[in-house]
C-alpha positions as CSV (number, residue, x, y, z in Angstrom):
1,M,-121.2,31.4,-59.5
2,I,-121.8,32.5,-63.1
3,W,-120.0,35.9,-62.7
4,G,-117.0,34.1,-61.3
5,M,-116.3,32.3,-64.6
6,N,-113.3,33.7,-66.3
7,L,-114.3,33.4,-70.0
8,D,-111.4,33.9,-72.4
9,Q,-112.9,36.4,-74.8
10,G,-110.0,36.2,-77.1
11,K,-110.5,32.5,-77.7
12,Q,-114.3,33.0,-78.0
13,I,-114.2,35.4,-81.0
14,K,-111.3,33.8,-82.8
15,T,-112.5,31.6,-85.6
16,G,-110.6,29.8,-88.3
17,T,-112.5,30.6,-91.5
18,T,-113.2,33.3,-94.0
19,T,-116.7,34.6,-94.9
20,V,-117.5,37.6,-97.0
21,G,-120.6,39.6,-98.0
22,L,-121.3,42.5,-100.4
23,V,-124.3,44.6,-101.2
24,V,-124.3,45.8,-104.8
25,R,-126.6,47.5,-107.3
26,D,-128.9,44.5,-108.0
27,G,-128.5,42.2,-105.0
28,V,-126.3,40.7,-102.4
29,V,-123.4,38.2,-102.6
30,L,-122.0,35.8,-100.0
31,A,-118.9,33.6,-100.1
32,T,-117.1,31.3,-97.7
33,D,-114.3,28.7,-97.5
34,T,-115.1,25.2,-96.4
35,R,-112.4,24.2,-94.0
36,A,-113.2,23.4,-90.3
37,T,-110.3,23.5,-87.8
38,A,-109.8,22.4,-84.3
39,G,-106.8,24.5,-83.2
40,F,-104.1,23.7,-85.8
41,F,-105.9,20.4,-86.9
42,V,-107.9,20.4,-90.0
43,A,-111.1,18.6,-88.8
44,H,-113.0,18.7,-92.0
45,R,-112.4,20.0,-95.6
46,K,-116.0,20.3,-96.8
47,V,-118.0,22.0,-94.1
48,R,-120.9,24.1,-95.1
49,K,-120.7,27.7,-93.9
50,L,-123.2,29.2,-96.4
51,Y,-126.9,28.6,-95.7
52,P,-130.1,29.8,-97.5
53,L,-132.7,30.8,-95.0
54,A,-135.4,31.4,-97.6
55,D,-135.6,32.2,-101.3
56,Y,-134.7,35.8,-100.5
57,A,-132.3,35.5,-97.5
58,A,-129.1,33.7,-96.6
59,M,-126.4,33.7,-94.0
60,T,-122.8,32.7,-93.4
61,I,-121.4,31.3,-90.2
62,A,-118.1,31.5,-88.4
63,G,-117.4,29.9,-85.0
64,R,-118.5,26.7,-83.3
65,V,-120.4,24.4,-85.7
66,A,-123.0,23.2,-83.3
67,D,-123.9,26.7,-82.2
68,A,-124.1,28.0,-85.7
69,Q,-126.3,25.1,-86.9
70,N,-128.7,25.7,-84.0
71,M,-128.9,29.3,-85.0
72,V,-129.6,28.4,-88.6
73,D,-132.5,26.1,-87.5
74,Y,-133.9,28.7,-85.2
75,L,-133.9,31.4,-87.9
76,K,-135.5,29.2,-90.5
77,A,-138.3,28.1,-88.2
78,N,-139.1,31.7,-87.2
79,I,-139.0,32.9,-90.8
80,G,-141.5,30.2,-91.7
81,Y,-143.7,31.1,-88.7
82,Y,-143.6,34.8,-89.6
83,H,-144.7,34.1,-93.1
84,A,-147.5,31.7,-92.0
85,S,-148.7,34.3,-89.4
86,W,-148.6,37.5,-91.4
87,G,-148.7,36.3,-95.0
88,R,-145.6,38.2,-96.1
89,P,-141.8,37.6,-95.9
90,M,-139.9,38.5,-92.8
91,P,-137.8,41.6,-93.4
92,I,-134.0,41.1,-93.5
93,A,-133.5,43.6,-90.6
94,S,-136.0,41.6,-88.5
95,I,-134.1,38.3,-89.3
96,A,-130.8,39.9,-88.2
97,R,-132.4,41.4,-85.1
98,L,-133.9,38.0,-84.1
99,A,-130.4,36.5,-84.4
100,A,-128.9,39.4,-82.4
101,N,-131.5,39.1,-79.7
102,L,-130.9,35.3,-79.3
103,A,-127.1,35.9,-79.1
104,F,-127.6,38.7,-76.5
105,R,-129.9,36.6,-74.4
106,W,-127.2,33.9,-74.1
107,R,-124.2,36.2,-73.8
108,I,-123.1,34.7,-70.4
109,F,-122.8,31.3,-72.1
110,P,-122.5,32.7,-75.6
111,Y,-123.3,31.2,-79.0
112,E,-119.7,31.3,-80.2
113,V,-120.6,32.5,-83.7
114,Q,-120.3,35.5,-85.9
115,L,-122.9,35.7,-88.7
116,I,-123.4,37.6,-91.9
117,I,-127.1,37.8,-92.7
118,A,-128.0,39.1,-96.2
119,G,-131.0,39.2,-98.5
120,V,-133.4,41.3,-100.5
121,D,-136.8,42.4,-99.3
122,S,-139.3,45.1,-100.2
123,T,-136.8,47.9,-99.2
124,G,-133.9,46.5,-101.3
125,P,-130.7,44.5,-100.6
126,H,-129.3,44.4,-97.1
127,L,-126.3,43.0,-95.3
128,Y,-125.9,42.6,-91.5
129,N,-123.1,41.6,-89.2
130,V,-124.2,39.9,-85.9
131,D,-121.6,38.9,-83.3
132,L,-121.7,36.5,-80.4
133,Y,-122.7,39.2,-77.9
134,G,-125.7,40.4,-79.9
135,A,-124.2,43.5,-81.6
136,M,-125.8,44.1,-85.0
137,T,-124.6,46.5,-87.7
138,E,-125.7,47.0,-91.3
139,E,-122.8,47.1,-93.8
140,R,-122.1,47.4,-97.5
141,L,-119.2,45.0,-97.5
142,L,-118.1,42.6,-94.7
143,A,-115.6,39.9,-93.9
144,T,-115.4,37.7,-90.8
145,G,-113.1,35.0,-89.4
146,S,-109.3,34.6,-89.2
147,G,-108.9,35.3,-92.9
148,S,-110.9,38.6,-92.8
149,P,-107.9,41.0,-92.7
150,I,-106.7,39.6,-96.1
151,A,-110.2,39.4,-97.5
152,Y,-110.8,43.1,-96.6
153,G,-107.8,44.2,-98.6
154,V,-109.2,42.5,-101.7
155,L,-112.8,43.7,-101.1
156,E,-112.0,47.3,-100.4
157,S,-109.7,47.6,-103.4
158,G,-112.2,46.1,-105.9
159,Y,-115.6,47.0,-104.5
160,D,-118.0,49.2,-106.4
161,E,-121.6,49.5,-105.1
162,N,-122.7,49.9,-108.8
163,M,-121.3,46.5,-109.9
164,G,-123.7,43.6,-110.7
165,V,-124.0,40.4,-108.7
166,E,-122.1,38.4,-111.3
167,E,-119.1,40.7,-111.0
168,A,-119.5,40.9,-107.3
169,A,-119.5,37.1,-107.0
170,K,-116.1,37.0,-108.7
171,L,-114.8,39.6,-106.3
172,A,-116.1,37.7,-103.3
173,F,-114.5,34.5,-104.6
174,K,-111.2,36.3,-105.1
175,A,-111.3,37.7,-101.5
176,V,-111.8,34.2,-100.0
177,A,-109.2,32.7,-102.4
178,M,-106.6,35.2,-101.3
179,A,-107.3,34.5,-97.7
180,I,-106.9,30.8,-98.3
181,Q,-103.4,31.5,-99.7
182,R,-102.2,33.1,-96.5
183,D,-104.5,32.1,-93.6
184,I,-104.0,28.6,-92.1
185,G,-107.5,28.5,-90.8
186,S,-109.1,28.9,-94.2
187,G,-108.9,26.5,-97.1
188,D,-109.9,23.7,-99.4
189,S,-112.8,25.0,-101.5
190,I,-115.1,28.0,-101.9
191,D,-118.9,28.4,-101.9
192,V,-120.4,31.5,-103.5
193,A,-124.1,32.5,-103.8
194,Y,-126.1,35.6,-104.6
195,I,-129.6,36.9,-104.3
196,R,-130.7,39.2,-107.1
197,V,-133.4,41.9,-106.7
198,D,-136.6,40.3,-107.9
199,G,-134.8,36.9,-108.0
200,K,-134.1,34.0,-105.7
201,Y,-131.1,32.5,-103.8
202,R,-128.6,30.9,-106.2
203,E,-125.3,29.2,-105.7
204,L,-122.6,29.1,-108.3
205,S,-122.0,25.6,-109.7
206,M,-118.7,23.9,-109.9
207,E,-118.6,24.5,-113.6
208,E,-119.1,28.2,-113.0
209,K,-116.3,28.3,-110.4
210,K,-113.7,26.3,-112.4
211,P,-112.3,29.4,-114.2
212,L,-112.1,31.2,-110.9
213,Y,-110.2,28.3,-109.2
214,A,-107.8,28.3,-112.2
215,Q,-107.3,32.0,-111.9
216,Y,-106.9,32.4,-108.1
217,I,-106.1,29.1,-106.5
218,K,-102.7,28.2,-107.8
219,P,-99.1,27.7,-106.6
220,L,-97.3,30.9,-105.7
221,Y,-93.8,29.6,-106.0
């Protein structure tokens, strides 16, 4: 019997990762680490947790890799279908609601993911949090995963909604970097991307990130 299943909710929502998102004056910024863990085992060091959904939208993932990849494919397909049907981009709120509805539909056997969905549409930049049970909230700054308490400390002390995307990208990198220093579930490398108002999805190159690695990823003792 389905209702007889004793799902351990604590294990379901606990994810070994750090993902962050910010809304600023001229766009949105996302950043993630790249470590995949299986309990205390580092399963992979270069897992992708930051995905473009379209030129104007992107998402980060935390949780089970297979569930998250399926969600990415589902959203991409429906964004394309919406554009083909209506001749205009799908609003960011609609993308987030679609993900939330899918998660809510399967909440008995949940997609074990927590998503940050961000982008820029005709109403401006937006950032949404979607959890595994289908709850959806719009935020100005956000962190998910096991490193999120550390990341929040950095984000909230340095965030200014009037900063530009380049400055916000550095803050997002720093937040993930500080989480990597203290959280065993986060590590290895950092992906950062932004979407500027009237611009397209863009990831920072390794050359652009080298000074940030030198500044924030270094021995503490």
